[in-house]
Each structure stands twice: as structure tokens, then as C-alpha cells.
N, C-alpha and C positions, 0 to 999 in steps of 0.2 A: 431427035427428041432431046429436050433439055433435061438436065440432071438436078435442077434445083426447083424450088417451089413456084416461082413465077413463070407462068406459061402464056399469059395474055399477049397476043401479038402486037396490039396497038400500044400497050404499056411498054413492052420491050422495045418497040421502035422509038418511042418518045425518050426512053432512058438512053438508048444508043446515041441519040443526038445531043443529050444533055452532058454536062461535065461538072467539074468542081465549081461549087458556088451556085449551081442551078437549084431551083426550088421545085418541090413536089407538094401540091396541096391535096390533102385527103379530107374530104368534106362530108358533113352530115346532110341529111335530106332537106334541111332548111336553108342551105347555102344558096346564094344567087349565082348558079353555075355559069349562066350566059354572060353576066356582067362582072362577076367577082374574080376575074383573072385577066392577065394581059391578053390582048387579042391574038397574039402569036402562040400562046400556050396551047398545047394539045389537050383536048377535053375527052375524057373517057367516062361513059355513063354505065356504072355497075349497079345502079339503083333498080334492081330487078323488081322488088316489092318492099313494102314497109318492113324494116328489120333485116332485110337481105341486101346486100352484103354489108357487114358492119365495118366501122372505122378500124376496130381492133383486128378484124380478119385481115384487112389490107395492110395495116401497120406491121403485123407479124410477117407477112410475105415480103414487104418492102425492106425490112431489116436484113433479110436474107439476100436481097438482090443488089443493094447499093450501100456504100459506106455512108454513114450519117454523121455530119459535122455538127449540126444544130437542130433543135426542135423548138418550134414556137406553137403554142396552143392558144386558141381563142378563149377569152375569159370574160365573165360578165361585168368586171370592173368594180365589184364590191368586195367585202371581206370573205365571201364564201369561196369554196373551191368545188368545181364540178366533180362528181364522183368518178367520172371516167379518168381523171388525172392519176388516181392511184393505179389504175390499170395501165396507163401509159408508162408509169414508173416500173411496173413489172416487166413490160416488154422492152423498155429502154433503160435498164438500171444504170448504165454508164453515162447517161446524159441528164443534164439539168433541164427540166422543162421550163422554158422561158414563156412568159405570158404576154399577150397583147389584148387590149380591149377590142370590142367589135369593129369599130371603124379603123383603128390602126392595123388590125388583122387584115381587113379588106384591102387597105392600102398596100400592105406588104404582099398580099396575094396578087395584086395588079402590077407588081414589079416586072420589068422586062426580064428579070432572072427566073421568072416562073415558067418552067418548061412543060409542066404537066399538072392538070387538075383532074382529080378522080372523084366522081359522084358516087356516094354510097347510099344505101337504104337505112343508114343509122338514124334512129328516131330520137335518141337522147339529144337534148339541146347542149350547146357549148361543147360539141364533139368534133371540132375541126382542128387539124394540125398542118403546119408547114414544116417539111423536112428539107434541110439544106444538104445537098450532096457533098460529101467529103472527098478525100483523095484515096486512091488505091495505091498502097505502098508497093514499091518494087520488091520482088522476091529474089 
């Protein structure tokens, strides 16, 4: 039995194969999961029902499981800011949330560095993030 929050075997397997610089895409229910990532990326479907499981639920668990080097969030490309960004900042206070427009986000998610794409039941729009895995410091 594991002693931390993340228990999902398929996600653990994908993270075990990933490393520094690998990307994790956590996507809302509108995301094009079959075409919106590199073909070699592991795809995990946690979109059980509308609203279940949320991007924020997953983000909280992932921050416990992997060191995060960078965070890129999808952005509508205008002067507005999606309300979920404030919640990202609460979960990731030590990170600057970098933004990418819709198509640049899709392009980044299709990178060969994308190791894992996780589908959520998040119903809010503009609620997708790419986490870049950082380094585990030697102790």
C-alpha cells in the first residue's frame, strides 16, 4: 500500500516512466483527448461523469506525487482570465502560471515530451494545464 495521495496504478506507471522535462496534461471535459497529445503519451480517462473528477482534484494529487518545474494553462487569448486560475494559484503558490492560447496549448500538448494525458470530468471551460516535471533533489 502506498503512503501518499496518488494510488491510481495507470498514472503511477506512466509517472514511473517519465522524468525531468516530461509533461503531464490535465484536461477538462472539452479537450480533444484522442488527438490532443503525442501518440506515445499514456492516456488515462478519469472523466467518470460531468463534474467528476475535477482538474483541481487531480492537480492537488499530482503536486504531492511529482516535483513541478513549470505550469502552463490554456487561455482564451483575450484580456479575461478564467476563474479557475485563482484556484491554480492557491494549489501552486510557488509557481507562475504561464499561459498559452488554445492552439499553442494543443501544440505543446502534442510534444514528444508529453508522457501522460489525464481526462477529467471538469465542466468549466479553459480548465486545462500542462505540468512539466522537475527534478527530485538528492537528500
